[in-house]
PyMOL Python script that loads the backbone (N, CA, C, O; Angstrom):
from pymol import cmd

cmd.read_pdbstr("""\
ATOM      1  N   UNK A   1      78.575   3.784   5.926  1.00  0.00           N
ATOM      2  CA  UNK A   1      77.203   3.306   6.123  1.00  0.00           C
ATOM      3  C   UNK A   1      77.378   1.804   6.615  1.00  0.00           C
ATOM      4  O   UNK A   1      76.484   1.278   7.277  1.00  0.00           O
ATOM      5  N   UNK A   2      78.475   1.160   6.302  1.00  0.00           N
ATOM      6  CA  UNK A   2      78.657  -0.229   6.821  1.00  0.00           C
ATOM      7  C   UNK A   2      78.818  -0.215   8.271  1.00  0.00           C
ATOM      8  O   UNK A   2      78.340  -1.135   8.935  1.00  0.00           O
ATOM      9  N   UNK A   3      79.438   0.732   8.810  1.00  0.00           N
ATOM     10  CA  UNK A   3      79.632   0.796  10.308  1.00  0.00           C
ATOM     11  C   UNK A   3      78.371   0.956  11.098  1.00  0.00           C
ATOM     12  O   UNK A   3      78.186   0.426  12.193  1.00  0.00           O
ATOM     13  N   UNK A   4      77.468   1.767  10.433  1.00  0.00           N
ATOM     14  CA  UNK A   4      76.137   2.041  11.063  1.00  0.00           C
ATOM     15  C   UNK A   4      75.272   0.813  11.073  1.00  0.00           C
ATOM     16  O   UNK A   4      74.502   0.569  12.002  1.00  0.00           O
ATOM     17  N   UNK A   5      75.430  -0.024   9.921  1.00  0.00           N
ATOM     18  CA  UNK A   5      74.647  -1.182   9.819  1.00  0.00           C
ATOM     19  C   UNK A   5      75.111  -2.347  10.749  1.00  0.00           C
ATOM     20  O   UNK A   5      74.339  -3.199  11.190  1.00  0.00           O
ATOM     21  N   UNK A   6      76.512  -2.296  11.013  1.00  0.00           N
ATOM     22  CA  UNK A   6      77.048  -3.282  11.902  1.00  0.00           C
ATOM     23  C   UNK A   6      76.598  -3.001  13.328  1.00  0.00           C
ATOM     24  O   UNK A   6      76.208  -3.900  14.073  1.00  0.00           O
ATOM     25  N   UNK A   7      76.673  -1.552  13.725  1.00  0.00           N
ATOM     26  CA  UNK A   7      76.325  -1.210  15.023  1.00  0.00           C
ATOM     27  C   UNK A   7      74.760  -1.507  15.301  1.00  0.00           C
ATOM     28  O   UNK A   7      74.390  -1.993  16.370  1.00  0.00           O
ATOM     29  N   UNK A   8      73.915  -1.192  14.303  1.00  0.00           N
ATOM     30  CA  UNK A   8      72.501  -1.396  14.506  1.00  0.00           C
ATOM     31  C   UNK A   8      72.353  -2.914  14.683  1.00  0.00           C
ATOM     32  O   UNK A   8      71.626  -3.356  15.572  1.00  0.00           O
ATOM     33  N   UNK A   9      73.019  -3.704  13.864  1.00  0.00           N
ATOM     34  CA  UNK A   9      72.881  -5.170  14.071  1.00  0.00           C
ATOM     35  C   UNK A   9      73.200  -5.684  15.394  1.00  0.00           C
ATOM     36  O   UNK A   9      72.485  -6.514  15.954  1.00  0.00           O
ATOM     37  N   UNK A  10      74.284  -5.196  15.911  1.00  0.00           N
ATOM     38  CA  UNK A  10      74.796  -5.557  17.240  1.00  0.00           C
ATOM     39  C   UNK A  10      73.752  -5.083  18.321  1.00  0.00           C
ATOM     40  O   UNK A  10      73.446  -5.848  19.236  1.00  0.00           O
ATOM     41  N   UNK A  11      73.241  -3.907  18.226  1.00  0.00           N
ATOM     42  CA  UNK A  11      72.146  -3.391  19.153  1.00  0.00           C
ATOM     43  C   UNK A  11      70.944  -4.268  19.014  1.00  0.00           C
ATOM     44  O   UNK A  11      70.322  -4.608  20.020  1.00  0.00           O
ATOM     45  N   UNK A  12      70.566  -4.670  17.754  1.00  0.00           N
ATOM     46  CA  UNK A  12      69.391  -5.463  17.486  1.00  0.00           C
ATOM     47  C   UNK A  12      69.509  -6.874  18.144  1.00  0.00           C
ATOM     48  O   UNK A  12      68.520  -7.411  18.644  1.00  0.00           O
ATOM     49  N   UNK A  13      70.737  -7.462  18.134  1.00  0.00           N
ATOM     50  CA  UNK A  13      70.894  -8.758  18.856  1.00  0.00           C
ATOM     51  C   UNK A  13      70.819  -8.596  20.216  1.00  0.00           C
ATOM     52  O   UNK A  13      70.179  -9.399  20.896  1.00  0.00           O
ATOM     53  N   UNK A  14      71.460  -7.547  20.757  1.00  0.00           N
ATOM     54  CA  UNK A  14      71.433  -7.345  22.311  1.00  0.00           C
ATOM     55  C   UNK A  14      70.002  -7.279  22.772  1.00  0.00           C
ATOM     56  O   UNK A  14      69.572  -7.911  23.737  1.00  0.00           O
ATOM     57  N   UNK A  15      69.210  -6.371  21.920  1.00  0.00           N
ATOM     58  CA  UNK A  15      67.791  -6.112  22.441  1.00  0.00           C
ATOM     59  C   UNK A  15      66.988  -7.474  22.195  1.00  0.00           C
ATOM     60  O   UNK A  15      66.083  -7.751  22.982  1.00  0.00           O
ATOM     61  N   UNK A  16      67.263  -8.268  21.212  1.00  0.00           N
ATOM     62  CA  UNK A  16      66.622  -9.575  21.138  1.00  0.00           C
ATOM     63  C   UNK A  16      66.741 -10.450  22.251  1.00  0.00           C
ATOM     64  O   UNK A  16      65.776 -11.046  22.729  1.00  0.00           O
ATOM     65  N   UNK A  17      67.974 -10.542  22.696  1.00  0.00           N
ATOM     66  CA  UNK A  17      68.306 -11.439  23.921  1.00  0.00           C
ATOM     67  C   UNK A  17      67.791 -10.953  25.258  1.00  0.00           C
ATOM     68  O   UNK A  17      67.353 -11.733  26.103  1.00  0.00           O
ATOM     69  N   UNK A  18      67.860  -9.574  25.435  1.00  0.00           N
ATOM     70  CA  UNK A  18      67.302  -8.898  26.665  1.00  0.00           C
ATOM     71  C   UNK A  18      65.849  -9.126  26.633  1.00  0.00           C
ATOM     72  O   UNK A  18      65.278  -9.556  27.635  1.00  0.00           O
ATOM     73  N   UNK A  19      65.163  -8.842  25.454  1.00  0.00           N
ATOM     74  CA  UNK A  19      63.737  -8.868  25.372  1.00  0.00           C
ATOM     75  C   UNK A  19      63.241 -10.305  25.706  1.00  0.00           C
ATOM     76  O   UNK A  19      62.211 -10.457  26.363  1.00  0.00           O
ATOM     77  N   UNK A  20      63.958 -11.338  25.264  1.00  0.00           N
ATOM     78  CA  UNK A  20      63.587 -12.731  25.432  1.00  0.00           C
ATOM     79  C   UNK A  20      63.745 -13.065  27.023  1.00  0.00           C
ATOM     80  O   UNK A  20      62.920 -13.757  27.621  1.00  0.00           O
ATOM     81  N   UNK A  21      64.830 -12.528  27.602  1.00  0.00           N
ATOM     82  CA  UNK A  21      64.957 -12.864  28.957  1.00  0.00           C
ATOM     83  C   UNK A  21      63.811 -12.117  29.891  1.00  0.00           C
ATOM     84  O   UNK A  21      63.282 -12.703  30.836  1.00  0.00           O
ATOM     85  N   UNK A  22      63.496 -10.786  29.526  1.00  0.00           N
ATOM     86  CA  UNK A  22      62.505 -10.072  30.299  1.00  0.00           C
ATOM     87  C   UNK A  22      61.132 -10.871  30.146  1.00  0.00           C
ATOM     88  O   UNK A  22      60.415 -11.110  31.117  1.00  0.00           O
ATOM     89  N   UNK A  23      60.828 -11.261  28.848  1.00  0.00           N
ATOM     90  CA  UNK A  23      59.492 -11.890  28.690  1.00  0.00           C
ATOM     91  C   UNK A  23      59.372 -13.164  29.541  1.00  0.00           C
ATOM     92  O   UNK A  23      58.326 -13.454  30.122  1.00  0.00           O
ATOM     93  N   UNK A  24      60.479 -13.906  29.589  1.00  0.00           N
ATOM     94  CA  UNK A  24      60.403 -15.123  30.437  1.00  0.00           C
ATOM     95  C   UNK A  24      60.487 -14.840  31.956  1.00  0.00           C
ATOM     96  O   UNK A  24      60.134 -15.730  32.730  1.00  0.00           O
ATOM     97  N   UNK A  25      60.924 -13.681  32.419  1.00  0.00           N
ATOM     98  CA  UNK A  25      60.908 -13.294  33.826  1.00  0.00           C
ATOM     99  C   UNK A  25      59.454 -12.898  34.244  1.00  0.00           C
ATOM    100  O   UNK A  25      59.119 -13.012  35.423  1.00  0.00           O
ATOM    101  N   UNK A  26      58.646 -12.466  33.361  1.00  0.00           N
ATOM    102  CA  UNK A  26      57.295 -11.991  33.807  1.00  0.00           C
ATOM    103  C   UNK A  26      56.472 -13.093  34.122  1.00  0.00           C
ATOM    104  O   UNK A  26      56.662 -14.201  33.621  1.00  0.00           O
ATOM    105  N   UNK A  27      55.393 -12.804  35.080  1.00  0.00           N
ATOM    106  CA  UNK A  27      54.499 -13.726  35.487  1.00  0.00           C
ATOM    107  C   UNK A  27      53.397 -13.932  34.410  1.00  0.00           C
ATOM    108  O   UNK A  27      53.147 -13.062  33.576  1.00  0.00           O
ATOM    109  N   UNK A  28      52.784 -15.063  34.466  1.00  0.00           N
ATOM    110  CA  UNK A  28      51.570 -15.292  33.591  1.00  0.00           C
ATOM    111  C   UNK A  28      50.337 -14.324  33.794  1.00  0.00           C
ATOM    112  O   UNK A  28      50.134 -13.884  34.926  1.00  0.00           O
ATOM    113  N   UNK A  29      49.640 -14.029  32.918  1.00  0.00           N
ATOM    114  CA  UNK A  29      48.456 -13.165  33.029  1.00  0.00           C
ATOM    115  C   UNK A  29      47.218 -13.797  33.525  1.00  0.00           C
ATOM    116  O   UNK A  29      46.221 -13.128  33.796  1.00  0.00           O
ATOM    117  N   UNK A  30      47.274 -15.103  33.650  1.00  0.00           N
ATOM    118  CA  UNK A  30      46.007 -15.822  34.176  1.00  0.00           C
ATOM    119  C   UNK A  30      45.923 -15.510  35.614  1.00  0.00           C
ATOM    120  O   UNK A  30      46.896 -15.634  36.358  1.00  0.00           O
ATOM    121  N   UNK A  31      44.730 -15.091  36.023  1.00  0.00           N
ATOM    122  CA  UNK A  31      44.444 -14.835  37.408  1.00  0.00           C
ATOM    123  C   UNK A  31      44.399 -16.025  38.362  1.00  0.00           C
ATOM    124  O   UNK A  31      44.640 -15.876  39.560  1.00  0.00           O
ATOM    125  N   UNK A  32      44.121 -17.089  37.881  1.00  0.00           N
ATOM    126  CA  UNK A  32      44.047 -18.390  38.745  1.00  0.00           C
ATOM    127  C   UNK A  32      42.850 -18.181  39.770  1.00  0.00           C
ATOM    128  O   UNK A  32      41.820 -17.530  39.594  1.00  0.00           O
ATOM    129  N   UNK A  33      43.227 -18.853  40.812  1.00  0.00           N
ATOM    130  CA  UNK A  33      42.253 -18.778  41.961  1.00  0.00           C
ATOM    131  C   UNK A  33      42.090 -17.437  42.578  1.00  0.00           C
ATOM    132  O   UNK A  33      41.061 -17.208  43.214  1.00  0.00           O
ATOM    133  N   UNK A  34      42.979 -16.561  42.453  1.00  0.00           N
ATOM    134  CA  UNK A  34      42.952 -15.189  43.129  1.00  0.00           C
ATOM    135  C   UNK A  34      41.734 -14.385  42.585  1.00  0.00           C
ATOM    136  O   UNK A  34      41.207 -13.517  43.281  1.00  0.00           O
ATOM    137  N   UNK A  35      41.301 -14.680  41.355  1.00  0.00           N
ATOM    138  CA  UNK A  35      40.099 -13.873  40.829  1.00  0.00           C
ATOM    139  C   UNK A  35      38.896 -14.322  41.515  1.00  0.00           C
ATOM    140  O   UNK A  35      37.945 -13.548  41.626  1.00  0.00           O
ATOM    141  N   UNK A  36      38.847 -15.616  42.028  1.00  0.00           N
ATOM    142  CA  UNK A  36      37.657 -16.031  42.570  1.00  0.00           C
ATOM    143  C   UNK A  36      37.417 -15.389  43.997  1.00  0.00           C
ATOM    144  O   UNK A  36      36.306 -15.006  44.362  1.00  0.00           O
ATOM    145  N   UNK A  37      38.513 -15.310  44.736  1.00  0.00           N
ATOM    146  CA  UNK A  37      38.418 -14.745  46.124  1.00  0.00           C
ATOM    147  C   UNK A  37      38.514 -13.267  46.126  1.00  0.00           C
ATOM    148  O   UNK A  37      38.372 -12.687  47.203  1.00  0.00           O
ATOM    149  N   UNK A  38      38.746 -12.566  45.003  1.00  0.00           N
ATOM    150  CA  UNK A  38      38.833 -11.179  44.890  1.00  0.00           C
ATOM    151  C   UNK A  38      40.188 -10.562  45.238  1.00  0.00           C
ATOM    152  O   UNK A  38      40.246  -9.398  45.635  1.00  0.00           O
ATOM    153  N   UNK A  39      41.285 -11.325  45.095  1.00  0.00           N
ATOM    154  CA  UNK A  39      42.586 -11.030  45.478  1.00  0.00           C
ATOM    155  C   UNK A  39      43.072  -9.993  44.408  1.00  0.00           C
ATOM    156  O   UNK A  39      43.966  -9.203  44.711  1.00  0.00           O
ATOM    157  N   UNK A  40      42.544  -9.981  43.258  1.00  0.00           N
ATOM    158  CA  UNK A  40      42.934  -9.088  42.220  1.00  0.00           C
ATOM    159  C   UNK A  40      42.752  -7.609  42.630  1.00  0.00           C
ATOM    160  O   UNK A  40      43.493  -6.731  42.185  1.00  0.00           O
ATOM    161  N   UNK A  41      41.743  -7.363  43.492  1.00  0.00           N
ATOM    162  CA  UNK A  41      41.328  -6.058  43.956  1.00  0.00           C
ATOM    163  C   UNK A  41      42.070  -5.593  45.246  1.00  0.00           C
ATOM    164  O   UNK A  41      41.724  -4.608  45.898  1.00  0.00           O
ATOM    165  N   UNK A  42      43.083  -6.366  45.537  1.00  0.00           N
ATOM    166  CA  UNK A  42      43.736  -5.903  46.843  1.00  0.00           C
ATOM    167  C   UNK A  42      44.697  -4.815  46.519  1.00  0.00           C
ATOM    168  O   UNK A  42      44.768  -4.327  45.391  1.00  0.00           O
ATOM    169  N   UNK A  43      45.466  -4.427  47.560  1.00  0.00           N
ATOM    170  CA  UNK A  43      46.443  -3.353  47.389  1.00  0.00           C
ATOM    171  C   UNK A  43      47.473  -3.728  46.414  1.00  0.00           C
ATOM    172  O   UNK A  43      47.882  -2.860  45.643  1.00  0.00           O
ATOM    173  N   UNK A  44      47.914  -4.860  46.360  1.00  0.00           N
ATOM    174  CA  UNK A  44      48.908  -5.274  45.400  1.00  0.00           C
ATOM    175  C   UNK A  44      48.399  -5.300  44.051  1.00  0.00           C
ATOM    176  O   UNK A  44      49.159  -5.006  43.128  1.00  0.00           O
ATOM    177  N   UNK A  45      47.149  -5.632  43.822  1.00  0.00           N
ATOM    178  CA  UNK A  45      46.616  -5.649  42.435  1.00  0.00           C
ATOM    179  C   UNK A  45      46.433  -4.258  41.927  1.00  0.00           C
ATOM    180  O   UNK A  45      46.548  -4.030  40.723  1.00  0.00           O
ATOM    181  N   UNK A  46      46.137  -3.262  42.839  1.00  0.00           N
ATOM    182  CA  UNK A  46      45.901  -1.986  42.288  1.00  0.00           C
ATOM    183  C   UNK A  46      47.217  -1.260  42.019  1.00  0.00           C
ATOM    184  O   UNK A  46      47.270  -0.382  41.158  1.00  0.00           O
ATOM    185  N   UNK A  47      48.213  -1.591  42.699  1.00  0.00           N
ATOM    186  CA  UNK A  47      49.508  -0.868  42.731  1.00  0.00           C
ATOM    187  C   UNK A  47      50.570  -1.738  41.826  1.00  0.00           C
ATOM    188  O   UNK A  47      51.783  -1.592  41.976  1.00  0.00           O
ATOM    189  N   UNK A  48      50.083  -2.534  40.998  1.00  0.00           N
ATOM    190  CA  UNK A  48      50.961  -3.408  40.155  1.00  0.00           C
ATOM    191  C   UNK A  48      51.895  -2.558  39.312  1.00  0.00           C
ATOM    192  O   UNK A  48      53.034  -2.968  39.086  1.00  0.00           O
ATOM    193  N   UNK A  49      51.488  -1.442  38.856  1.00  0.00           N
ATOM    194  CA  UNK A  49      52.364  -0.631  38.021  1.00  0.00           C
ATOM    195  C   UNK A  49      53.646  -0.068  38.722  1.00  0.00           C
ATOM    196  O   UNK A  49      54.588   0.358  38.054  1.00  0.00           O
ATOM    197  N   UNK A  50      53.651  -0.078  40.010  1.00  0.00           N
ATOM    198  CA  UNK A  50      54.807   0.458  40.761  1.00  0.00           C
ATOM    199  C   UNK A  50      55.794  -0.612  41.228  1.00  0.00           C
ATOM    200  O   UNK A  50      56.909  -0.376  41.692  1.00  0.00           O
ATOM    201  N   UNK A  51      55.223  -1.871  41.040  1.00  0.00           N
ATOM    202  CA  UNK A  51      56.055  -3.048  41.384  1.00  0.00           C
ATOM    203  C   UNK A  51      57.186  -3.409  40.374  1.00  0.00           C
ATOM    204  O   UNK A  51      57.456  -2.693  39.410  1.00  0.00           O
ATOM    205  N   UNK A  52      57.793  -4.509  40.653  1.00  0.00           N
ATOM    206  CA  UNK A  52      58.834  -5.000  39.665  1.00  0.00           C
ATOM    207  C   UNK A  52      58.171  -5.560  38.501  1.00  0.00           C
ATOM    208  O   UNK A  52      58.680  -5.496  37.382  1.00  0.00           O
ATOM    209  N   UNK A  53      57.072  -6.098  38.729  1.00  0.00           N
ATOM    210  CA  UNK A  53      56.238  -6.628  37.414  1.00  0.00           C
ATOM    211  C   UNK A  53      55.735  -5.512  36.515  1.00  0.00           C
ATOM    212  O   UNK A  53      55.671  -5.634  35.291  1.00  0.00           O
ATOM    213  N   UNK A  54      55.371  -4.387  37.199  1.00  0.00           N
ATOM    214  CA  UNK A  54      55.012  -3.252  36.234  1.00  0.00           C
ATOM    215  C   UNK A  54      56.198  -2.566  35.583  1.00  0.00           C
ATOM    216  O   UNK A  54      56.038  -1.989  34.507  1.00  0.00           O
ATOM    217  N   UNK A  55      57.416  -2.603  36.199  1.00  0.00           N
ATOM    218  CA  UNK A  55      58.533  -2.124  35.564  1.00  0.00           C
ATOM    219  C   UNK A  55      59.000  -3.092  34.378  1.00  0.00           C
ATOM    220  O   UNK A  55      59.539  -2.660  33.360  1.00  0.00           O
ATOM    221  N   UNK A  56      58.751  -4.377  34.601  1.00  0.00           N
ATOM    222  CA  UNK A  56      59.146  -5.314  33.550  1.00  0.00           C
ATOM    223  C   UNK A  56      58.242  -5.183  32.274  1.00  0.00           C
ATOM    224  O   UNK A  56      58.667  -5.376  31.135  1.00  0.00           O
ATOM    225  N   UNK A  57      56.919  -4.825  32.588  1.00  0.00           N
ATOM    226  CA  UNK A  57      55.940  -4.491  31.547  1.00  0.00           C
ATOM    227  C   UNK A  57      56.395  -3.219  30.670  1.00  0.00           C
ATOM    228  O   UNK A  57      56.315  -3.218  29.441  1.00  0.00           O
ATOM    229  N   UNK A  58      56.822  -2.269  31.335  1.00  0.00           N
ATOM    230  CA  UNK A  58      57.134  -0.982  30.796  1.00  0.00           C
ATOM    231  C   UNK A  58      58.504  -1.274  30.016  1.00  0.00           C
ATOM    232  O   UNK A  58      58.619  -0.817  28.878  1.00  0.00           O
ATOM    233  N   UNK A  59      59.477  -1.968  30.547  1.00  0.00           N
ATOM    234  CA  UNK A  59      60.702  -2.173  29.788  1.00  0.00           C
ATOM    235  C   UNK A  59      60.478  -3.068  28.593  1.00  0.00           C
ATOM    236  O   UNK A  59      61.173  -2.951  27.584  1.00  0.00           O
ATOM    237  N   UNK A  60      59.450  -4.020  28.706  1.00  0.00           N
ATOM    238  CA  UNK A  60      59.176  -4.858  27.571  1.00  0.00           C
ATOM    239  C   UNK A  60      58.536  -4.042  26.448  1.00  0.00           C
ATOM    240  O   UNK A  60      58.841  -4.283  25.280  1.00  0.00           O
ATOM    241  N   UNK A  61      57.712  -3.141  26.742  1.00  0.00           N
ATOM    242  CA  UNK A  61      57.117  -2.246  25.704  1.00  0.00           C
ATOM    243  C   UNK A  61      58.128  -1.442  25.012  1.00  0.00           C
ATOM    244  O   UNK A  61      58.124  -1.347  23.784  1.00  0.00           O
ATOM    245  N   UNK A  62      59.054  -0.821  25.807  1.00  0.00           N
ATOM    246  CA  UNK A  62      60.029   0.056  25.189  1.00  0.00           C
ATOM    247  C   UNK A  62      60.968  -0.820  24.320  1.00  0.00           C
ATOM    248  O   UNK A  62      61.249  -0.439  23.184  1.00  0.00           O
ATOM    249  N   UNK A  63      61.446  -1.937  24.797  1.00  0.00           N
ATOM    250  CA  UNK A  63      62.249  -2.805  23.910  1.00  0.00           C
ATOM    251  C   UNK A  63      61.592  -3.342  22.755  1.00  0.00           C
ATOM    252  O   UNK A  63      62.225  -3.518  21.714  1.00  0.00           O
ATOM    253  N   UNK A  64      60.282  -3.637  22.860  1.00  0.00           N
ATOM    254  CA  UNK A  64      59.677  -4.145  21.649  1.00  0.00           C
ATOM    255  C   UNK A  64      59.547  -2.931  20.551  1.00  0.00           C
ATOM    256  O   UNK A  64      59.690  -3.180  19.355  1.00  0.00           O
ATOM    257  N   UNK A  65      59.302  -1.774  20.961  1.00  0.00           N
ATOM    258  CA  UNK A  65      59.158  -0.694  20.036  1.00  0.00           C
ATOM    259  C   UNK A  65      60.603  -0.483  19.410  1.00  0.00           C
ATOM    260  O   UNK A  65      60.726  -0.292  18.200  1.00  0.00           O
ATOM    261  N   UNK A  66      61.640  -0.521  20.228  1.00  0.00           N
ATOM    262  CA  UNK A  66      62.912  -0.397  19.611  1.00  0.00           C
ATOM    263  C   UNK A  66      63.387  -1.527  18.697  1.00  0.00           C
ATOM    264  O   UNK A  66      64.094  -1.310  17.712  1.00  0.00           O
ATOM    265  N   UNK A  67      62.960  -2.767  19.072  1.00  0.00           N
ATOM    266  CA  UNK A  67      63.111  -3.957  18.229  1.00  0.00           C
ATOM    267  C   UNK A  67      62.511  -3.731  16.833  1.00  0.00           C
ATOM    268  O   UNK A  67      63.146  -3.985  15.809  1.00  0.00           O
ATOM    269  N   UNK A  68      61.256  -3.242  16.837  1.00  0.00           N
ATOM    270  CA  UNK A  68      60.517  -3.062  15.558  1.00  0.00           C
ATOM    271  C   UNK A  68      61.200  -1.979  14.787  1.00  0.00           C
ATOM    272  O   UNK A  68      61.412  -2.124  13.584  1.00  0.00           O
ATOM    273  N   UNK A  69      61.549  -0.908  15.427  1.00  0.00           N
ATOM    274  CA  UNK A  69      62.118   0.243  14.641  1.00  0.00           C
ATOM    275  C   UNK A  69      63.407  -0.090  14.086  1.00  0.00           C
ATOM    276  O   UNK A  69      63.728   0.325  12.972  1.00  0.00           O
ATOM    277  N   UNK A  70      64.219  -0.858  14.834  1.00  0.00           N
ATOM    278  CA  UNK A  70      65.591  -1.182  14.290  1.00  0.00           C
ATOM    279  C   UNK A  70      65.387  -2.223  13.239  1.00  0.00           C
ATOM    280  O   UNK A  70      66.151  -2.214  12.274  1.00  0.00           O
ATOM    281  N   UNK A  71      64.363  -3.193  13.325  1.00  0.00           N
ATOM    282  CA  UNK A  71      64.208  -4.126  12.330  1.00  0.00           C
ATOM    283  C   UNK A  71      63.829  -3.453  10.987  1.00  0.00           C
ATOM    284  O   UNK A  71      64.344  -3.816   9.929  1.00  0.00           O
ATOM    285  N   UNK A  72      62.893  -2.437  11.066  1.00  0.00           N
ATOM    286  CA  UNK A  72      62.486  -1.701   9.859  1.00  0.00           C
ATOM    287  C   UNK A  72      63.681  -0.950   9.274  1.00  0.00           C
ATOM    288  O   UNK A  72      63.853  -0.965   8.055  1.00  0.00           O
ATOM    289  N   UNK A  73      64.447  -0.347  10.019  1.00  0.00           N
ATOM    290  CA  UNK A  73      65.567   0.384   9.580  1.00  0.00           C
ATOM    291  C   UNK A  73      66.599  -0.523   8.922  1.00  0.00           C
ATOM    292  O   UNK A  73      67.136  -0.160   7.875  1.00  0.00           O
ATOM    293  N   UNK A  74      66.879  -1.612   9.455  1.00  0.00           N
ATOM    294  CA  UNK A  74      67.799  -2.562   8.859  1.00  0.00           C
ATOM    295  C   UNK A  74      67.228  -3.123   7.540  1.00  0.00           C
ATOM    296  O   UNK A  74      67.942  -3.357   6.565  1.00  0.00           O
ATOM    297  N   UNK A  75      65.893  -3.324   7.573  1.00  0.00           N
ATOM    298  CA  UNK A  75      65.367  -3.804   6.273  1.00  0.00           C
ATOM    299  C   UNK A  75      65.395  -2.750   5.195  1.00  0.00           C
ATOM    300  O   UNK A  75      65.618  -3.069   4.027  1.00  0.00           O
ATOM    301  N   UNK A  76      65.183  -1.552   5.542  1.00  0.00           N
ATOM    302  CA  UNK A  76      65.100  -0.442   4.523  1.00  0.00           C
ATOM    303  C   UNK A  76      66.666  -0.259   4.060  1.00  0.00           C
ATOM    304  O   UNK A  76      66.879  -0.047   2.866  1.00  0.00           O
ATOM    305  N   UNK A  77      67.636  -0.327   4.870  1.00  0.00           N
ATOM    306  CA  UNK A  77      69.070  -0.191   4.559  1.00  0.00           C
ATOM    307  C   UNK A  77      69.547  -1.265   3.631  1.00  0.00           C
ATOM    308  O   UNK A  77      70.568  -1.126   2.957  1.00  0.00           O
ATOM    309  N   UNK A  78      68.742  -2.418   3.603  1.00  0.00           N
ATOM    310  CA  UNK A  78      69.250  -3.613   2.752  1.00  0.00           C
ATOM    311  C   UNK A  78      69.163  -3.192   1.328  1.00  0.00           C
ATOM    312  O   UNK A  78      69.928  -3.712   0.516  1.00  0.00           O
ATOM    313  N   UNK A  79      68.294  -2.292   0.951  1.00  0.00           N
ATOM    314  CA  UNK A  79      68.154  -2.021  -0.569  1.00  0.00           C
ATOM    315  C   UNK A  79      69.006  -0.882  -0.978  1.00  0.00           C
ATOM    316  O   UNK A  79      69.028  -0.517  -2.153  1.00  0.00           O
TER     317      UNK A  79
END
""", "prot")
cmd.dss("prot")
cmd.show_as("cartoon", "prot")
cmd.util.cbc("prot")
cmd.orient("prot")
């Protein structure tokens, strides 16, 4: 069981570092002046899910779920 705990801890640390980097790479959610001119409704605004930004959002969600699950597992294994 000690080997499993060490492996989960290493994966947890790696996920933490990668998640911090991905969050810092994402753009801010404020629309800025683009919302005034209607730029949010352009082709790029509608297809944001297929862009690099959309991929970063999906990866962030997956890593966040993994982060929480591993945190809970490590906390339960502590007892």
